[in-house]
Every structure is written in structure tokens, then in C-alpha cells.
C-alpha positions in Angstrom: -211.5 -141.9 65.8 -209.6 -138.8 65.0 -208.9 -140.1 61.5 -212.7 -140.6 60.8 -213.4 -137.0 61.9 -210.6 -135.6 59.7 -211.6 -137.2 56.5 -214.9 -135.2 56.0 -213.0 -131.9 56.8 -210.2 -132.7 54.3 -212.8 -133.7 51.7 -214.8 -130.4 52.1 -211.6 -128.4 51.9 -210.5 -130.0 48.7 -214.0 -129.7 47.2 -214.0 -126.0 48.1 -210.6 -125.5 46.4 -211.8 -127.3 43.3 -214.9 -125.2 43.0 -213.0 -121.9 43.6 -210.4 -122.8 41.0 -213.0 -124.0 38.5 -215.0 -120.7 38.8 -211.9 -118.7 37.9 -211.4 -117.0 41.2 -207.9 -115.7 41.7 -207.1 -115.9 38.0 -208.6 -112.5 37.0 -205.7 -110.4 38.4 -202.2 -111.7 38.7 -200.5 -109.1 40.9 -196.8 -108.9 41.7 -194.9 -106.4 43.9 -193.0 -104.1 41.6 -190.9 -101.0 41.3 -190.9 -98.2 38.8 -187.9 -98.9 36.6 -186.9 -95.4 35.6 -187.8 -92.8 38.3 -187.0 -89.5 36.7 -188.7 -86.1 36.5 -191.1 -86.9 33.7 -192.2 -90.2 35.4 -192.5 -88.3 38.7 -194.8 -85.7 37.1 -197.0 -88.4 35.5 -197.3 -90.3 38.9 -198.2 -87.0 40.7 -200.8 -86.2 38.0 -202.4 -89.7 38.2 -202.5 -89.7 42.0 -203.8 -86.1 42.2 -206.6 -86.9 39.8 -207.7 -89.9 41.8 -207.5 -88.0 45.1 -209.5 -85.1 43.6 -206.7 -82.7 44.5 -205.2 -80.0 42.2 -201.6 -80.5 43.6 -199.9 -83.1 45.6 -196.5 -83.3 47.1 -194.6 -86.6 47.1 -192.5 -87.7 50.1 -189.0 -89.1 49.6 -188.8 -91.9 47.1 -185.8 -94.2 46.8 -185.0 -93.7 43.2 -183.1 -97.0 43.0 -186.0 -99.0 44.5 -189.2 -97.0 43.8 -191.8 -99.4 45.1 -193.5 -97.2 47.7 -194.7 -93.7 46.7 -195.6 -91.6 49.8 -198.0 -88.7 49.3 -197.7 -86.0 51.9 -200.9 -84.6 53.6 -202.2 -81.2 52.6 -200.6 -78.2 54.3 -202.2 -76.6 57.3 -204.2 -73.4 56.9 -203.7 -70.4 59.2 -206.7 -71.6 61.3 -205.4 -75.2 61.8 -203.4 -76.2 64.8 -201.1 -79.2 64.8 -201.9 -81.9 62.3 -201.5 -85.6 63.1 -201.9 -86.6 59.4 -199.6 -89.2 58.0 -198.5 -89.6 54.4 -200.7 -91.8 52.3 -198.6 -94.7 50.9 -199.1 -96.0 47.4 -197.6 -99.4 46.6 -196.4 -100.3 43.1 -197.6 -103.6 41.6 -197.5 -105.3 38.2 -200.9 -106.6 37.2 -201.0 -108.5 33.9 -197.9 -106.5 32.7 -199.5 -103.1 33.6 -198.0 -100.8 36.2 -200.5 -100.2 39.1 -200.4 -98.0 42.2 -202.5 -99.3 45.1 -203.5 -97.5 48.3 -204.9 -100.1 50.6 -206.5 -97.7 53.2 -208.8 -96.1 50.6 -209.0 -99.1 48.3 -207.6 -97.0 45.4 -206.1 -98.6 42.3 -204.4 -96.3 39.8 -203.2 -97.5 36.4 -200.0 -95.9 35.1 -200.0 -96.4 31.4 -196.7 -95.6 29.7 -194.7 -96.1 32.9 -192.5 -99.2 33.0 -192.4 -101.3 36.1 -190.2 -104.3 37.0 -190.8 -107.0 39.6 -189.4 -106.0 43.0 
């Protein structure tokens, strides 16, 4: 009896997969975890510029980045003004990905994707 009930479920699952694959879903963006290959001062300035532009901030400050494994870029919160008390803000984390051979930063909390043209990334 269990076998008869399972056959329609398996059939529907396979049919759904075939329809999704045929419609091209999942093929548009091939994304791989990556790291910035040469984290130096010019690359750091370019990354800061790109993130600041997307966050609509004039200046940003990056947290510590592991230069040998730069796959997470932390952006520190803005500083407190004289009228602010304690801040519970946390750094925003941008993850490095390769998407169709292009280096991309992604912030999942704000659904931000930033292309980094001219910056070389390697699979992590």
C-alpha cells in the first residue's frame, strides 16, 4: 500500500524537476564562494569605493580582513555622534563570490550585490 502512495509523489517530484530544468531556472547565475586573490592597498580602495557607493555613504571603514583568505569583507558601522549613547550596531558582512567569472560582493541582510570589475577572485 505504501508503494502505491509513493509512486505519484515521486512522479510529481521528477516532473517538477524536469519543468524547472527545462525553463532554465538555476542556470542564469552560477555562483561559487571565492576570495580576492591579491588583497593590497589599491584593491582595498576599490572595494571600499564600491561598497560606499552602494551604501550611499561617503566613507566607510573596513574591519579586519585576512589578507591570505579574503572571502569575507566586514564593514564597520558608522561612528557615534556626540548625542548618541552606546551603539549595538554590528559590522555588515559582505561575502565574495565568483559569478560567471566575475567577482561579486553580496550582503545577504540587505540583498545587495556589488560587481567588482577589474578585481581578480579565485574559488575559495
